[in-house]
DRENKOL-969186 format. One record per residue (C-alpha): x, y, z negated; chain. Coordinates in nm, 4 decimals, decimal comma, padded with zeros to 6 digits. Each point is the difference from the previous one (the first is absolute). Layout:
REM DRENKOL-969186
X	Y	Z	A .
...
//
This chain:
REM DRENKOL-969186
00,0000	00,0000	00,0000	A .
00,2707	00,2457	-00,1018	A .
00,3250	00,0202	00,1934	A .
00,3016	-00,1769	-00,1566	A .
00,1953	00,1651	-00,2778	A .
00,2398	00,2654	00,1227	A .
00,2685	00,2152	-00,1573	A .
00,0613	00,3697	00,0687	A .
00,2781	00,0916	00,2372	A .
00,0336	00,3451	-00,1603	A .
-00,1092	00,1615	-00,3264	A .
00,0764	00,2972	-00,2187	A .
-00,1132	00,2570	-00,2524	A .
-00,1181	00,3359	00,1364	A .
00,0274	00,3049	-00,2256	A .
-00,3297	00,1820	00,0586	A .
00,0464	00,2699	-00,2630	A .
-00,1628	00,0801	-00,3353	A .
00,2151	-00,2748	-00,1546	A .
-00,1563	-00,2790	00,2113	A .
00,1752	-00,2564	00,2171	A .
-00,2017	-00,2198	00,2336	A .
00,1043	-00,3529	00,0925	A .
-00,0304	-00,0886	00,3700	A .
00,0845	-00,2966	00,2191	A .
-00,0221	-00,1116	00,3621	A .
-00,0543	-00,3499	00,1334	A .
-00,0910	-00,1688	00,3278	A .
00,1279	00,1197	00,3357	A .
00,2136	00,3186	-00,0161	A .
-00,0990	00,0736	00,3620	A .
-00,3693	-00,0817	-00,0501	A .
-00,3135	00,2037	-00,0530	A .
00,0478	00,2110	-00,3161	A .
-00,2727	-00,0530	-00,2595	A .
-00,0114	00,1352	-00,3544	A .
-00,1704	-00,1965	-00,2769	A .
-00,1940	00,2067	-00,2537	A .
-00,0831	-00,1992	-00,3119	A .
-00,2986	00,0453	-00,2234	A .
-00,0455	00,1054	-00,3577	A .
00,0843	00,2760	-00,0427	A .
00,3117	-00,1506	-00,1566	A .
-00,0230	-00,3527	00,1397	A .
00,3375	-00,0334	00,1736	A .
00,1008	-00,2340	00,2808	A .
00,0684	-00,3721	-00,0228	A .
00,1827	-00,2595	00,2050	A .
-00,3360	-00,1094	00,1435	A .
-00,0541	00,3512	00,1359	A .
00,2741	-00,0659	00,2564	A .
-00,1670	-00,3182	00,1177	A .
-00,3120	00,1607	00,1475	A .
00,2038	00,1148	00,3006	A .
00,1391	-00,1959	00,2953	A .
00,3760	00,0534	-00,0487	A .
00,0658	-00,0449	00,3721	A .
-00,2025	00,3083	00,0896	A .
-00,0066	00,2302	-00,3016	A .
00,2621	00,2181	-00,1639	A .
-00,1607	-00,0025	-00,3427	A .
00,0631	00,2853	-00,2417	A .
-00,1112	-00,0547	-00,3589	A .
00,0435	00,2320	-00,2960	A .
-00,1074	00,0093	-00,3616	A .
-00,1831	00,3242	-00,0685	A .
00,1131	00,2290	-00,2810	A .
00,0211	-00,1605	-00,3410	A .
-00,0700	-00,3620	00,0965	A .
00,1764	-00,3121	00,1208	A .
00,3706	00,0692	00,0461	A .
-00,0412	00,3788	00,0102	A .
00,1121	00,2083	-00,2953	A .
-00,0809	00,1243	-00,2595	A .
-00,2381	-00,2843	-00,0716	A .
-00,3677	00,0840	-00,0637	A .
00,0702	00,3715	00,0259	A .
-00,2988	00,2249	00,0681	A .
00,2044	00,3175	00,0342	A .
-00,0473	00,1574	00,3456	A .
-00,1748	-00,3200	00,1033	A .
-00,2992	00,0739	00,2213	A .
-00,1229	-00,0365	00,3554	A .
00,1765	00,3117	00,1295	A .
00,3396	-00,1106	-00,1328	A .
-00,0463	-00,3545	00,1325	A .
-00,0737	00,1349	00,3478	A .
00,3171	00,2089	-00,0174	A .
00,1910	-00,3146	-00,0972	A .
-00,1310	-00,1774	00,3104	A .
00,1275	00,2783	00,2231	A .
00,3414	-00,0015	-00,1689	A .
00,0220	-00,3742	00,0528	A .
-00,1069	00,0216	00,3649	A .
00,2657	00,2631	00,0639	A .
00,2659	-00,1993	-00,1875	A .
-00,0697	-00,3065	00,2154	A .
-00,0155	00,2120	00,3179	A .
-00,3429	-00,1287	00,1008	A .
-00,1853	00,2226	00,2466	A .
-00,3417	-00,1654	-00,0328	A .
-00,1164	-00,2926	-00,2050	A .
-00,3015	-00,2142	-00,0569	A .
-00,1513	00,0055	-00,3484	A .
-00,1376	-00,2903	-00,2019	A .
-00,1836	00,1131	-00,3127	A .
-00,2012	-00,1921	-00,2556	A .
-00,2341	00,1522	-00,2612	A .
00,1889	00,3048	-00,1402	A .
00,2434	-00,0572	00,2873	A .
-00,2961	00,0558	00,2326	A .
-00,0575	00,3397	-00,1637	A .
00,3632	00,0932	00,0605	A .
-00,0133	-00,1300	00,3588	A .
-00,2987	00,2184	00,0834	A .
00,1354	00,3063	-00,1807	A .
00,3368	-00,0384	00,1739	A .
-00,1692	-00,0299	00,3393	A .
-00,1988	00,3148	-00,0715	A .
00,3257	00,1900	-00,0630	A .
00,2323	-00,1705	00,2490	A .
-00,2188	-00,1343	00,2768	A .
00,2822	00,0246	00,2548	A .
00,2050	-00,2499	-00,2037	A .
-00,2681	-00,2705	-00,0129	A .
-00,0270	-00,2599	00,2751	A .
-00,2720	-00,2230	-00,1472	A .
-00,1643	-00,0990	-00,3291	A .
-00,0932	-00,3288	-00,1641	A .
-00,1995	00,0604	-00,3190	A .
-00,1235	-00,2367	-00,2698	A .
-00,2467	00,0631	-00,2826	A .
-00,0840	00,3571	00,0907	A .
00,0294	00,2546	-00,2820	A .
-00,0147	00,3720	00,0790	A .
00,0195	00,1693	-00,3388	A .
-00,3613	00,1147	-00,0225	A .
-00,1432	00,0425	-00,3520	A .
-00,2698	-00,2632	00,0510	A .
00,2683	-00,2559	00,0956	A .
00,1856	00,0642	-00,3265	A .
-00,3245	-00,0088	-00,1973	A .
-00,0892	-00,3387	00,1486	A .
00,2978	-00,1735	-00,1618	A .
00,0806	00,2060	-00,3079	A .
-00,3355	00,1214	-00,1225	A .
-00,3065	-00,2004	-00,0909	A .
-00,2142	00,0499	00,3100	A .
00,1470	-00,2509	00,2449	A .
00,2245	-00,3022	-00,0478	A .
-00,0815	-00,0020	-00,3706	A .
-00,3541	-00,1175	00,0764	A .
00,1317	-00,2976	00,1976	A .
00,2741	-00,0926	-00,2485	A .
-00,1489	00,0872	-00,3399	A .
00,2229	-00,2270	-00,2111	A .
00,3400	00,1287	00,1203	A .
-00,1402	00,3531	00,0126	A .
-00,0948	-00,0232	-00,3666	A .
00,3548	-00,1069	-00,0840	A .
00,1412	00,2881	00,2054	A .
-00,2424	00,2565	-00,1433	A .
00,0672	-00,0950	-00,3630	A .
00,3750	-00,0701	00,0173	A .
00,0929	00,3521	-00,1102	A .
-00,2216	-00,0141	-00,3068	A .
-00,2427	00,2549	-00,1393	A .
00,2186	00,2982	00,0965	A .
-00,0705	-00,0538	00,3703	A .
-00,2292	00,2576	00,1566	A .
-00,2845	-00,0594	00,2397	A .
00,2494	00,0728	00,2796	A .
00,2086	-00,3169	-00,0028	A .
00,2304	00,1189	00,2748	A .
00,0968	00,3036	-00,2064	A .
00,0347	-00,2104	-00,3134	A .
00,2330	-00,2466	00,1712	A .
00,2024	00,2784	00,1624	A .
00,0599	00,1579	-00,3411	A .
00,0810	-00,3299	-00,1715	A .
00,2447	-00,0970	00,2750	A .
00,1879	00,3267	-00,0597	A .
00,0224	-00,0659	-00,3752	A .
00,3511	00,0272	-00,1445	A .
-00,0306	-00,3452	-00,1589	A .
00,1147	-00,2655	00,2538	A .
-00,2083	-00,2692	-00,1695	A .
-00,3105	00,2171	00,0344	A .
00,0739	00,0549	00,3684	A .
00,0584	-00,3692	00,0627	A .
-00,3221	-00,1115	-00,1689	A .
-00,2019	00,2394	00,2143	A .
00,1865	-00,1099	00,3126	A .
-00,0727	-00,3676	-00,0625	A .
-00,3715	00,0719	-00,0505	A .
-00,0045	00,2025	00,3223	A .
00,1607	-00,2803	00,2015	A .
-00,2255	-00,2674	-00,1492	A .
-00,3060	00,1963	00,1181	A .
00,1411	00,0375	00,3499	A .
00,0955	-00,3680	00,0136	A .
-00,3572	-00,0955	-00,0879	A .
-00,1462	00,1782	00,3030	A .
00,2744	-00,0040	00,2642	A .
-00,0385	-00,3440	00,1548	A .
-00,2802	-00,2220	00,1207	A .
00,2203	-00,2908	-00,1083	A .
00,1214	00,1242	-00,3382	A .
00,1772	-00,2562	-00,2175	A .
-00,2198	-00,0589	-00,3076	A .
00,3167	-00,0708	-00,2024	A .
00,2535	00,2459	00,1375	A .
00,3556	00,0305	-00,1198	A .
00,0584	00,3038	-00,2222	A .
00,0643	00,3096	00,2122	A .
00,3522	00,1395	00,0184	A .
00,0176	00,2798	-00,2609	A .
00,2425	00,2114	00,2023	A .
-00,2150	-00,0155	00,3116	A .
-00,3157	00,0706	-00,2011	A .
00,1481	00,3081	-00,1620	A .
00,0907	00,1570	00,3344	A .
-00,3286	-00,1017	00,1610	A .
-00,2228	00,1268	-00,2814	A .
00,1949	00,3114	-00,0925	A .
00,0435	00,1274	00,3548	A .
-00,3523	-00,0986	00,1076	A .
-00,1664	00,1736	-00,2935	A .
00,2161	00,3088	00,0475	A .
-00,0631	00,0372	00,3729	A .
-00,3680	-00,0923	-00,0033	A .
-00,0619	00,2428	-00,2843	A .
00,2301	00,2892	00,0921	A .
00,0949	00,0004	00,3683	A .
-00,1185	00,3324	00,1453	A .
-00,0555	-00,1574	00,3431	A .
-00,2493	-00,2681	-00,1037	A .
-00,3582	00,1074	00,0432	A .
00,1070	00,3238	00,1660	A .
-00,2024	00,1201	00,2986	A .
00,1829	-00,0894	00,3196	A .
00,2083	-00,2756	-00,1616	A .
-00,0303	-00,2949	00,2424	A .
-00,3498	00,0946	00,1195	A .
-00,0920	00,0925	00,2713	A .
00,2266	-00,2309	00,2003	A .
00,0253	00,1783	00,3347	A .
00,3790	-00,0289	-00,0260	A .
-00,0331	-00,3766	00,0554	A .
-00,1586	00,0325	00,3427	A .
00,2261	-00,1573	00,2608	A .
00,2088	-00,1963	-00,2503	A .
-00,0435	-00,3798	00,0203	A .
-00,1217	-00,1527	-00,3233	A .
-00,1152	-00,3266	-00,1546	A .
-00,1842	00,0024	-00,3330	A .
-00,0015	-00,3280	-00,1938	A .
-00,2544	-00,0074	-00,2816	A .
-00,1128	-00,2680	-00,2434	A .
-00,3776	-00,0258	00,0059	A .
-00,0075	-00,0608	-00,3760	A .
00,2645	00,2554	-00,0943	A .
-00,0903	00,1182	-00,3495	A .
00,2840	00,2543	-00,0237	A .
-00,0610	00,1901	00,3228	A .
-00,3498	-00,0963	00,1184	A .
-00,0562	-00,0514	00,3717	A .
-00,2093	00,3117	00,0607	A .
00,3055	00,2272	00,0166	A .
00,1706	-00,2247	00,2553	A .
-00,3178	-00,0050	00,2068	A .
-00,0315	00,3777	-00,0180	A .
00,3624	00,0447	00,1076	A .
-00,0535	-00,2323	00,2963	A .
-00,3213	00,1804	00,0931	A .
00,1773	00,3370	00,0041	A .
00,3166	-00,1221	00,1766	A .
-00,0665	-00,0645	00,3708	A .
00,1971	-00,2922	00,1349	A .
00,0706	-00,1544	-00,3392	A .
-00,0779	-00,3651	-00,0677	A .
-00,1585	-00,1201	-00,3233	A .
00,0701	-00,3604	-00,0973	A .
-00,2272	-00,0957	-00,2882	A .
00,1295	-00,3087	-00,1816	A .
-00,2915	-00,1816	-00,1566	A .
00,1912	-00,2303	-00,2350	A .
00,2187	00,2637	-00,1621	A .
00,0115	00,2634	-00,2694	A .
00,2596	00,2740	-00,0400	A .
00,3197	-00,1970	-00,0582	A .
00,2239	-00,0440	00,3025	A .
00,0832	-00,3424	-00,1463	A .
-00,3566	-00,1243	00,0633	A .
00,0674	-00,2629	00,2705	A .
-00,2576	00,1201	00,2526	A .
00,1066	00,3640	-00,0407	A .
00,3662	-00,0917	00,0272	A .
-00,0661	-00,1863	00,3244	A .
-00,1954	00,2953	00,1368	A .
00,2813	00,2417	-00,0862	A .
00,2639	-00,2083	00,1742	A .
-00,2328	-00,0294	00,2993	A .
-00,0597	00,3757	00,0121	A .
00,3735	00,0734	-00,0132	A .
00,0664	-00,2599	00,2695	A .
-00,2687	00,1538	00,2199	A .
00,1382	00,3477	-00,0559	A .
00,3284	-00,1164	00,1564	A .
-00,1799	-00,0129	00,3343	A .
-00,1365	00,3520	-00,0496	A .
00,3374	00,1507	-00,0880	A .
00,2374	-00,2268	00,1906	A .
00,3416	00,1363	00,0811	A .
00,3050	-00,1677	00,1580	A .
00,2112	-00,1882	-00,2536	A .
//
């Protein structure tokens, strides 16, 4: 289903300013079609499996860990960590690697960055493959982190998430978690981070393991701390003109891959994006949720990236 394991042929740490360094790597064919992988989260980081979505014979794959997560430093930092800075980091990386135009793969929060980047730098984007569409609108955030949406479908894990911070939590759980994850006590931060990740694990996959291994504390801290910070404080999210309308996508080839039973980023947003983006293709995967590890979604993603080779083929 995935391509075989592959190692990077180049990697490094890019100083992007404000005390941040961003880890990047390249794998596949150095003379192939450039494609940048934008991971989810915010704060999720890349993994070895991220490389394996792409045919290494045809793609020059660029992966990077966004500020504060994965192999980027400082770990779990929220300072100067927002959409605008992440888009600047992408441009610095593109210039460093001397790429004129690239294709973008973005999943979930990575989809938000892919669309925002295209809005700013349309001339640099050759094509888009998007998974689990999230566009930073308030109702999308409310669905997952307030009681009106996913909570009604997953009441047991929601109750655990909603009560994990104790009686001091306010009615606005997102604010409460953001404040707790900035607490000076590392143990307090970590407890909130683990509760955050357990809630997300409960809803992310159609094939969730009922007895999962304990989540990695380091990964959870970056994921929860950066997610809560950006979703609560980023001045771009919910702003008029951020992502919508999508006239800037007209003429750019695109494939949208969406799990029918995605409980993190429900299918309506993907459908709306497809409706407003002439020439785009929506591939609804009926046996999948949000997680790119769901087998049917994984197969659809590899298929979409394989098909995009034909749409962006260049001599190699």
